[in-house]
C-alpha positions as CSV (number, residue, x, y, z in Angstrom):
1,X,0.0,0.2,-0.1
2,X,1.4,3.4,-1.0
3,X,0.2,6.6,1.0
4,X,1.4,9.9,-0.4
5,X,3.2,8.3,-2.4
6,X,5.7,5.8,0.0
7,X,5.5,2.4,0.6
8,X,3.9,1.4,3.8
9,X,3.9,-2.1,5.1
10,X,1.7,-4.2,6.9
11,X,2.4,-4.0,10.8
12,X,1.0,-5.5,14.1
13,X,0.2,-2.0,14.8
14,X,-2.3,-1.8,12.2
15,X,-2.4,1.4,9.7
16,X,-5.3,3.5,12.1
17,X,-5.2,4.7,15.8
18,X,-7.2,1.7,17.8
19,X,-7.5,1.2,21.3
20,X,-6.3,-2.6,20.9
21,X,-3.1,-1.5,19.2
22,X,-2.3,1.9,21.5
23,X,-0.2,0.6,23.8
24,X,2.2,-2.6,24.7
25,X,3.2,-3.1,28.0
26,X,6.9,-3.2,28.0
27,X,8.8,-3.4,31.8
28,X,12.4,-2.1,29.8
29,X,12.7,1.6,30.8
30,X,13.4,3.2,28.0
31,X,14.6,6.5,30.2
32,X,17.8,6.3,32.1
33,X,18.5,3.5,34.5
34,X,17.8,3.8,38.5
35,X,21.9,3.3,38.8
36,X,22.2,6.3,36.4
37,X,20.1,8.0,38.0
38,X,20.9,7.6,41.5
39,X,25.0,8.7,40.3
40,X,24.0,11.1,38.5
41,X,24.5,14.6,41.0
42,X,25.3,11.7,43.6
43,X,21.5,11.6,44.2
44,X,21.7,8.5,46.0
45,X,23.4,10.7,49.1
46,X,19.4,11.1,49.7
47,X,18.9,7.5,49.9
48,X,19.1,6.2,54.0
49,X,22.6,4.9,54.6
50,X,21.3,1.4,55.4
51,X,19.8,1.1,51.8
52,X,22.7,2.9,49.8
53,X,25.5,0.0,51.2
54,X,22.6,-2.7,50.2
55,X,22.4,-1.1,46.5
56,X,25.7,-0.7,46.6
57,X,27.1,-4.1,47.6
58,X,24.7,-5.8,45.3
59,X,25.4,-3.6,42.5
60,X,29.3,-4.5,43.0
61,X,28.5,-7.5,43.4
62,X,26.7,-7.9,40.3
63,X,29.6,-6.0,38.2
64,X,32.2,-8.3,39.7
65,X,30.7,-11.1,38.2
66,X,30.5,-9.9,34.5
67,X,33.0,-12.1,32.4
68,X,36.5,-10.1,32.1
69,X,35.4,-8.9,28.1
70,X,32.2,-7.2,29.3
71,X,34.7,-5.4,31.4
72,X,35.1,-1.9,29.9
73,X,36.8,1.0,31.4
74,X,33.8,2.6,32.6
75,X,32.7,-0.4,34.4
76,X,36.3,-0.3,35.9
77,X,35.8,2.5,37.5
78,X,32.3,2.4,38.5
79,X,33.9,-0.6,40.8
80,X,36.7,1.5,41.9
81,X,33.8,4.1,43.2
82,X,31.5,1.6,44.7
83,X,34.6,0.0,46.7
84,X,35.8,3.4,48.3
85,X,32.0,4.8,48.9
86,X,31.5,1.7,50.9
87,X,34.0,2.4,52.8
88,X,33.0,5.7,53.4
89,X,29.6,5.2,53.7
90,X,30.3,2.5,56.7
91,X,31.5,5.4,58.5
92,X,28.8,8.3,57.9
93,X,25.9,8.9,60.8
94,X,22.6,7.1,60.1
95,X,21.2,10.2,59.2
96,X,23.3,11.6,57.1
97,X,20.8,11.4,54.4
98,X,18.8,14.3,56.2
99,X,22.1,16.4,55.8
100,X,22.0,16.4,52.4
101,X,18.3,16.5,51.7
102,X,18.6,19.9,54.1
103,X,21.3,21.5,51.4
104,X,19.3,20.6,48.6
105,X,16.4,23.0,50.2
106,X,18.5,25.7,50.7
107,X,19.4,26.0,47.3
108,X,15.9,25.2,46.1
109,X,12.9,24.9,49.0
110,X,10.3,25.0,46.5
111,X,8.4,27.0,48.9
112,X,8.0,24.3,51.7
113,X,9.7,24.6,54.8
114,X,12.2,21.8,55.9
115,X,10.7,19.4,57.7
116,X,7.4,19.3,55.2
117,X,10.6,19.3,52.1
118,X,12.5,16.4,53.7
119,X,9.2,14.2,54.3
120,X,8.2,15.2,50.4
121,X,11.4,14.2,49.4
122,X,12.2,11.1,51.3
123,X,8.4,9.8,49.9
124,X,9.2,11.1,46.3
125,X,12.5,9.0,46.4
126,X,11.0,6.0,47.9
127,X,8.4,5.8,45.6
128,X,10.4,6.6,42.1
129,X,13.2,3.6,43.9
130,X,9.9,1.4,44.5
131,X,8.9,1.4,40.1
132,X,11.9,-0.5,39.6
133,X,12.2,-4.4,40.0
134,X,15.8,-4.8,41.8
135,X,15.5,-8.4,42.5
136,X,15.2,-8.9,38.9
137,X,17.8,-6.1,37.6
138,X,20.0,-4.6,39.8
139,X,20.9,-1.7,37.6
140,X,17.3,-0.4,37.4
141,X,16.6,-0.8,33.8
142,X,13.5,-2.8,34.0
143,X,10.3,-1.7,36.4
144,X,8.2,-4.3,38.6
145,X,5.4,-5.9,37.0
146,X,2.8,-4.2,39.2
147,X,4.1,-0.8,38.3
148,X,3.4,-1.1,35.1
149,X,0.0,-2.9,35.4
150,X,-0.8,0.1,37.3
151,X,1.0,2.5,34.0
152,X,-1.6,0.8,32.3
153,X,-4.1,1.3,33.1
154,X,-3.8,4.7,33.7
155,X,-2.6,4.8,29.8
156,X,-5.8,3.6,28.6
157,X,-8.1,6.4,31.1
158,X,-5.9,8.7,29.3
159,X,-6.4,7.2,26.0
160,X,-10.4,7.5,26.5
161,X,-10.2,10.9,27.7
162,X,-8.1,12.3,25.0
163,X,-10.7,10.4,22.4
164,X,-13.8,11.8,24.4
165,X,-12.1,15.2,24.5
166,X,-11.1,15.3,20.6
167,X,-14.6,14.2,19.9
168,X,-16.0,17.1,21.0
169,X,-13.1,19.7,19.2
170,X,-15.1,21.6,16.4
171,X,-14.5,20.7,12.9
172,X,-14.8,23.9,11.1
173,X,-12.9,25.6,13.6
174,X,-10.0,23.2,13.1
175,X,-10.5,23.5,9.1
176,X,-10.3,27.3,9.6
177,X,-7.3,27.3,11.7
178,X,-5.4,24.9,9.0
179,X,-6.9,27.9,6.2
180,X,-5.7,31.1,8.1
181,X,-2.1,29.1,8.2
182,X,-1.5,28.1,4.6
183,X,-3.4,32.4,3.9
184,X,-0.1,33.6,6.8
185,X,2.7,31.2,5.5
186,X,2.3,30.6,2.0
187,X,5.4,28.7,1.7
188,X,3.8,26.0,3.2
189,X,1.6,23.7,0.4
190,X,-0.4,20.5,0.4
191,X,2.1,17.6,-0.9
192,X,0.5,14.6,-3.0
193,X,3.2,12.5,-3.1
194,X,6.9,12.6,-0.5
195,X,8.8,11.2,-3.1
196,X,9.8,14.5,-4.5
197,X,11.3,15.5,-2.0
198,X,13.7,12.7,-1.0
199,X,17.0,13.8,0.8
200,X,15.1,17.7,0.8
201,X,15.1,19.2,4.2
202,X,12.7,21.6,5.2
203,X,9.0,21.7,7.7
204,X,6.3,19.9,7.2
205,X,3.1,19.3,9.3
206,X,1.3,16.2,9.4
207,X,-2.9,16.9,9.5
208,X,-5.1,14.4,11.2
209,X,-8.3,15.9,9.9
210,X,-10.6,12.8,12.0
211,X,-9.2,13.8,15.2
212,X,-8.7,17.6,14.2
213,X,-5.3,17.0,15.3
214,X,-1.9,18.6,13.7
215,X,2.0,18.1,14.5
216,X,4.7,20.8,13.0
217,X,8.3,19.0,12.7
218,X,11.2,20.1,10.6
219,X,13.8,17.3,9.1
220,X,16.8,17.1,7.0
221,X,15.0,14.4,4.8
222,X,11.5,15.0,4.7
223,X,9.5,11.4,4.0
224,X,12.2,9.6,6.3
225,X,11.1,11.5,8.8
226,X,7.5,11.4,8.3
227,X,7.6,8.0,8.1
228,X,9.3,7.4,10.8
229,X,6.5,8.7,12.6
230,X,4.1,6.6,10.9
231,X,6.2,3.6,12.0
232,X,7.0,4.8,15.4
233,X,5.6,3.5,18.4
234,X,6.2,5.5,21.4
235,X,7.9,3.9,24.2
236,X,5.6,2.6,27.4
237,X,6.9,4.4,29.6
238,X,6.8,8.0,27.5
239,X,3.0,7.6,27.0
240,X,2.0,10.1,29.5
241,X,4.5,13.4,29.7
242,X,4.8,14.0,32.7
243,X,4.0,11.3,34.6
244,X,1.2,10.9,36.4
245,X,-0.4,13.6,34.1
246,X,-3.4,11.4,33.2
247,X,-5.8,14.0,32.5
248,X,-3.9,16.7,30.9
249,X,-1.0,14.7,28.9
250,X,-1.5,14.7,25.2
251,X,-1.6,11.6,22.4
252,X,1.5,11.4,21.3
253,X,2.1,11.9,17.3
254,X,3.9,8.8,17.1
255,X,0.6,6.5,18.1
256,X,-1.2,7.3,15.4
257,X,-1.2,5.6,12.3
258,X,-0.1,6.3,8.7
259,X,-3.6,6.7,7.7
260,X,-4.9,9.2,10.2
261,X,-2.5,11.4,8.6
262,X,-5.1,13.0,5.9
263,X,-3.4,16.0,4.8
264,X,0.7,16.9,4.7
265,X,1.4,20.5,4.1
266,X,5.5,21.4,3.7
267,X,7.8,24.1,3.3
268,X,10.8,22.8,1.7
269,X,14.3,24.8,2.7
270,X,17.6,24.1,3.6
271,X,17.6,27.0,6.2
272,X,16.0,25.1,9.4
273,X,17.0,28.2,11.7
274,X,13.7,28.7,12.8
275,X,12.4,26.8,15.4
276,X,8.7,25.1,15.1
277,X,7.6,26.9,17.7
278,X,6.9,29.7,15.6
279,X,4.6,27.7,13.5
280,X,3.4,26.0,16.2
281,X,2.2,29.2,18.1
282,X,-0.2,30.1,15.1
283,X,-2.6,27.3,16.2
284,X,-5.1,26.9,18.6
285,X,-2.8,24.6,21.3
286,X,-5.8,22.4,21.7
287,X,-5.8,21.3,18.0
288,X,-1.8,20.4,18.4
289,X,-0.4,17.6,19.1
290,X,3.3,18.8,19.8
291,X,4.0,17.6,23.9
292,X,7.7,19.0,24.1
293,X,9.8,20.8,22.1
294,X,13.6,19.1,20.7
295,X,16.0,18.3,23.1
296,X,16.2,15.9,26.0
297,X,13.6,14.7,28.0
298,X,14.1,15.1,31.9
299,X,11.0,12.9,33.0
300,X,12.5,12.4,36.1
301,X,12.4,16.1,37.2
302,X,8.6,15.8,37.4
303,X,8.8,13.3,39.9
304,X,11.3,14.2,42.4
C-alpha cells in the first residue's frame, strides 16, 4: 500500500489508531536507568545509609560477576567508585541523607519549610526507587510488573479521555485554523507525493482531520522523518508525559498510524533556523499534538 507516494507495510499496529494497538506493556525502561539516576549528581546521597549500602553491595557484586570481556573502562571505574563509597558510607551517621536533603532545600526550597520538604523528598525518592524491579535487575533497567499494570490502566484512561475530548472539538474551527495558517504562510503547500522531496530538508505539518489534530516538525529528510512517525511506537514509559498527568497528557504523534494522516503541508527549505514553535504558536493549542520542544526529555524532574 502507498500513502502520499510512500510505500507502507502492514504491521501489528495496523494502519489506523485503535484502542487495541495503542499500548504495548514493556517492563524495560526507555529512560535513564535507576543506576544512572542515582549516580548523577550523587542523588543516592538522599537515600538512607542502610539502603545505599545494600544497593551498592548488590551492584558491586553484579559488576564483579561480569565476564572479563564486558569489563569496559567505565565499568572498572564504577567498581572502584563503589568500593570507595562503601568504605566511606560505613563511617557515616545513619541520618547522613537528612543533611544532604537539607542542603538541597537551602538551594531550592520549592516554597516548603524544611520539615515538609524533607518528608516529601524522602517519600518521592522511595516511591521512585520502588518502581524498579531490583531483584530482577539491580541496575534498574526494568520496572516492577505491578507498576506496569498500574501505568497501563492510567494509559488506557488517558487514551479514552483524549478521544472523548477530541470528539468534542469543532471540525469547522480546526479547518479554518489550517486555512488561515496556509494563507499567512504561503511557503507551505499541500503535498500529494513525498517521493519528490527525498533527501530534501524543510518543515512539515501532519494533519489528522478525523481527530482534528496536527503536528509540526522539521527534518533534513522530509519523507524519511514522516515515515518514522508513521512506523514508530511510543515507548511504554513515555506514553504519559509527564508522569502522572493522566488527565492532561496528549496522545503522541507516534501513536497515530499512517492512514490517520489525511493531509500534509510541506515547506522545503535548507534553512532550518526557525524553531517549530514559531509555526506551532499560530494554531490554537487544542489542535496541536506537539507535547514538548526538541531536546533531551527529563521525565524524572516531574517526579522528584
